[in-house]
N, C-alpha and C positions, 0 to 999 in steps of 0.2 A: 618033502620037496615043495609041496603045496604051501606049507607054512612059509618056507624061505622065499617063495615067490610073493606071497602076500606081504611079508615084512618088507621086501624090496620095493614093492609098489607104494606101500604107505610112506616108506623113507623118501621115495622120489616126490610124493605129494607135499610132504613137509617141506622139502628143499625148495619146491616151486613156490609155495606160499610165503616161505621166508624171503625168497628173492623179490617177490612182488611187494612185500612189505618194506623192504630195504630200499627199492625204487621210489616208492611214494615218499618215504621219509626224506630221501635225498632230494627229491623235487621239492618237498615242502620247505626243506633247509635252504635250498637254492633261491626260492621265491622270497624268503624271509630276509635274505641278505640285503643291506641297503645299497642302492644305485644312485648315481647321478642323474638327475631328471632336469629337462629343460621346461621352464614355466613361462607362459605368455601371459602378461598383465596388460589389459586394454583400459586406459583412462580416458573417458568421454570428455569432449569439449564442454566447457561451460556447465558441468555437472560434478558434484561431489560423489562420484561412484567410480568404482574400479571393476572391471569384468576380467577374470582369469580364464584361460582356456586350455583344453587338452584333447587328446584323440578319443576320450571315453564317450559314450553315448549318454551317461547318467548326468543329472543336473543337480547341484547342491548349492543352497544359498545361506549366506550368513550376514548378520547385521552387526555392525561394530557399536560398541558402547561409547557414549559421550562422557567428557570429564570437564571440570570447571576451569582448568587452567590450559586447556589446549582444544584446538578444533578438531573434531573427529567426523569423518565422512562415512556414510553408509556404504558398505561394500557388498556386492553381489558376486559370488563365484560360481561361474557356470562352466561345467564339464561337458564340452561337446567338441566336435571334430572340425578343426581348422576353419572356424568361421571368422568373418571380419565385417566391419560395418563402415559406412561413410563418416568422414569428419571425426575420426578417433585416432588417438595416438597409441601405438603398440610397442610395448616393452618386453623384451625377452630376458628371462633370468635363468641361471643355472642353480639348482638347489643341491646343497651338500648336508648330509645328515650328521648330527652331533648328539651327545648324550642327554642333553637337557632342553629347555624351552626352545622351540623352533621360531626363528626370526627371519622374515624375508624382507629385504630392502630393494625397491624398484626405482630407478631413476628414469623419469620420463622426459623426453625431449620433443618439441613440436617445431615444424617448418614455419608456423604462424606466430611462434611466441618463444621468448627467450626464458620464460619462467621454468623452474624445476620443482618437483615435489618428491618427498622421500616417504615411501610407505613401508612399515613394519608389520609383518604377519606373524602372530604368535600362537602356538598350540602347547598342549600340556606335555608332550613327550619328547619333541625334537626340535631343532633350530636350523632354519635355512637362511643363507645370505645370497643376495642376488646382485649381479652385475649386468649393465646394459650391454646387450649384444646386437641391436638393431631390430629389424621388423621380421622376426621369425615367430613360429609357433611351435608348441610342444606340450608334453604332458604336464599336469599341475596337481598340486594337493590343496585341500581346503584351506582357507585363510580366515583368520579372525582378528578382531581388534586392530584394525588398521588406522593408523594416525598419520595424517598428512600435515607436515609442518609448513606453515605459511611464512613467507619472508617478512621479517619486521623491520621497520624503519624508525631510527632515532627521532624522537619528537624535536621539533625546532622551536625555540623560544622566540617571542616577538621581539622586534627591533625596537628599541626606544627612540621616538623621534622628538624628544624634548629639545626645545630650542635653548642654545646656550649663547649668551652675549658676552662680548669682551667686558662690559660693564653695565650696571643698572643704576641710574641716578634717580634719585627722589629729590625733586626741587622743593624749595620752601624757604622760610626765613634763614635757615642754615641747611644748604643742600648737603646731602650725604650720598654716598655710593658704595657698591660692593663691585669688585672686579679690579682691573688695571688700566693704565694709561689715561688716567683722569686726574686733574688738579682741581682744587676749589680755591678761589681767592674772593672772599666775600660773596657776592652774588653772581659772580662770573664762573661759570663751569668750563673748563677747557679740555677738549680731547687731544691727546698728544701723539697718537699713532692710529695706524689703520685698524679697522674692526667694526663690530656692530655694537651700537650704544643705545640702550633703551631709556627714555626719559618719561617721568610721570610728575605730576604736581604742578605748582605754580611758582612764578617769580613776578613779584609786584613791580620790581624795577632791576632788571638783571639781563643776563645774556648767555646763550651757548656759544662758545667759540671752538673753531676746528682749527688747529695749528700743528700739522705733523712736521716733524724734522726733516723728513724726506717725502717725496711725492708718493703718497699712499692712498688707497681707496678707503672712504669712510662712510658708513651708514648711520645716519641719525633716525632712530625710531621714535616717533611721537605717539605716545599712548595716553591721551587725555591730559595735555599741558595747556597752561595759560600763561604766556610769557609776554610781559611789557617791558620796554626799554625806553626811558625818557630822553636819552642822549645818543642813541645809535640803533644799530640793528638788533633785533631780538635773536637772530641767528646769523653769526659772521663767520663765513669760511675764509680764513686768511691764507691758509696753505694746504692744499691736498691735491692729488692727481685728479680725483673726481670725488664729489660728494653727493650721495643720495639722501634725500629727505623723505622718509616713508611714514605715512599716516597708518598706524596699525588698524587692523580689522575692526570696524565698528566705532572706532574712537572719534571724538570731536575735539579738535585743537584750535586754540586762538593764539595768533601772534600779532603784536602791534608795537608801533614806535611813536615817538613825538620828537620835538625839538627841531633844531635847525643844522643837522649835520650834513654838510654839502660834499664831503668826501665819501662817507658811508651812508648813501642815501637810500637805502632799501631796507624794508622789514627783515627781508632775507637778502643778504649781500654776500656775494661770492667772487672771489678773484679767479676762480677755476670753474670747470664744467659742473653744472649743477643739474641734477635729475630729481624730479618730483614723482612719486609713485605711492601706491598702497590703496587700501580699500576702505580708508577712513576718510574724514573730512578735515581740511584746514582752512580756516577763515583768517584772512589777512586784512588789517586796517592800517593803512599807511598814513600817519598824521604828519610825517616829515616830507616824503617825496613819492618814491616808487614803491610798488608792492614787492616785486621781485626783481633783483638787479644783478647781472653777471658780467664780469669782464671777459667772459668767455662764451660758452653756449648754455642755453636753457632747454631742457628736454622734459616735457610733460608726457609721462607714460600713462598714468591713470590717476585715480583718486577724484574726490570731489573738492574742487578749489574754488573758493570765493574770494574775490579781491576787490576791495575799495581803496582807492588811492588818490593823492592830490595831483600827482603826475601820472606817469605811465603805469599801467598795471603790471606788464612784462616789458623789461628793456634789457636787450643783450648787445654786446659788442660784436659778436660774430654770428651765430645762428640760433634761431627759436624753432624747435620742432614740437608740434602737438600730435601725439599718436594715438591718445586715448583719454578716458577720463570725462569728467563733466566740469567744465571751466566756465565761470561767470565773471566778467570784469566790469567794474564800474570805474573807469579811469577818468583822470582830469585832463591833462594835455594830450594825452593819446591813450588808447586802450593797449595795443600791442605795438611795440617799436623795436625793430632790429636795424642796427647798423650795418648789418650783413644781409642775411637771407631769412626767409621764412618758409618752413615746410609744414603743411597740413596734411597728415595722412590717416588720421581717425579721430574718434571722440566727438563730443558735442560741445561746441563753443558758442557762447554769446558774449560779444565785445561791444561795450559802449565806451565812448570816449572821443576827445578831439573837440574840446569846447571853445577852441579858437578858430579863426577863419582858416588858418594855415595848418591846423592839427588834424590828425587822422584817427579813425577807429582802428584801422590796421595799416601799419606803415612798414615798408621793406625798402632798404636803400639799394639792396641787390635784388636777387630773383625771389619771386614769390610763387611757390610751386604747390599745387593742390592735387592729391592722388586719392583722397578718400575722407570720409568723416563729414560732419556738419560744421559750418561757420556762419553765424548771423552776426552782422554788425551794423551799428549806426554811429555816424559822427559827421562833422562838417565835411571831411574828405575821407577817401580810402584809396588805398594802392590797389589797382587792378592786378589779378594774378597773371604772372608771365607764362604760365603753362598749368593746364588743368585737365585731368582726365575726363571730366564731365563738363558740360556747359555751366557757366556761372552768370549770375544776374546782379547787375547794379542798377538801382533806381535813383536818379539824380533830380532833386526838386528845384524849381526855379527860385524859390526864397526859402530862407532858413526857417525850420519848424521849431517852435519853442520846446524846450525841455519840460517834461511832464505830459507830453502829447503821446497818446497811445498809436502805435502803428502796427498794422497787420500785413503779411505777405501771403498771397493766396496763389498757389500753384495747382492747375488743373482742378479747380474747384475745392481744393483742400488747404485749410489754413495750416501753413508750416509753422508760423511763429506769430505771437502777439506780445509785444513788449512795450514798456514806457521808459524811454531813455531819460536819465536824469539831466542830460546836457542837451543843448540845441544841437539839431542836425539837418544836413542838406542831402545826405546820401545813405542808402541802405545797400547792404551786400548780403547775398545768399549763395552759399555753396552747399549742395545737397545731391546725393546720388539719385534722387527721383527726378531731377531736372534732365530732360532729354530734347532732342530735335522735335520742334513743333509743339512743345508744351505751351500751355496758356498761362499767362501771369498777369496779376494785377495787385494793387495795394488799396488799403483802406487806412488813411491817416486822419486822425482827428474826426472820423465819421464820414469823411469824404472819400469816395471811391473813384479810383483813377480809371483810364481807359484800359481796355485789354491789349496785351502785348504777346506776340508769338515768338518763342525761342528759335533762333537760327543760328547754327554754327556754336562755337565755343563762347565768343565774346558777345555778350549781350548787355549793352548800356542803354537803358531806356530813360528818356527825359519826361518828367511828369510836371506839368504846369499847375 
């Protein structure tokens, strides 16, 4: 009986031990099964670091390796309970287990930026893929070798700004050209259609002619030319809607004529609107009559323009406008003459001319309006501006002053100009933005100083004995 009780007791102990072992094994098996876990990845603003969080109190740090063909950021994985920081972006991912390398991808979005980064976490035993679920927190596993791909932008190639001309013409004994819309007849080069035409070289006795079949805009670029015509204009614009003559940057150009052509009586002669511009220099010597003559308008936009002429330096049938540049005219019968109007809006102009009693340095049959710029003139007579934004000054001498006499104009103690007209003169004109109400003015002519005059109002005509 005793033995049977002992055996029963031992059997019961063995059963209890077996049950306890089975329970532990089951619990261990249960814990080893993979479960879906939520991982919180925090990407700091303006830093190449990622912090992942979980509910565990332990902390684990991992630093990513860098490679030569991609940017790799240092990653710190912290295991702590539901912590958050200011100015950080939180990305929640759900991790799923697989049989090979673990990879976790986190897409980060920010209220301050539209930029996105992709993070890949790899381990040696399993792979985790992540999707963005907003600003939540959860459990996490350690991450290694995280690569953040930066957005790339295709490089842009520089845009070529090479200037293309309709034609380029090389003047000489036998002019030659490359391009279109140009014909050559001996020493006469004719432009036949609208476009931009660049000229270089010299013509000892020849001409550039513009003659478009329909009214088109033509630009003649002078880039170091020397053109002389013994029987007519050096440049003749016969037909065009508008012709612009441009002195190329830094170039010096010489145009001249001779003979007795009474019909085409300008070194530059145009039947249509003519514009002069450019940052180079044009020197005009008129041996026949006028320097620049237009049956329409003349517009001086800029450039350095020096004109010597037997008759008028500039003459137009309609309007003459000077808006910029540096203009110097030594005229004969007149300096500037318009059968229509004159507008001075800018630039610096010195105009000498009017070597006869009735002739003028500046003459306008119509309105003469000044809104800006500088104009100094000397001649026997001068047209007074019909309207001017600033006061103007005209000094009138009782007797004619011989050519070759130096004249100075002094404003508020400052010498505004000193010039020596080639022709006799009885009047001086000054337009300048420095002239104002109550300015003090006087002249020094041939060493003789005039009385002082005070500027009052717009029209100031002072008689000097």
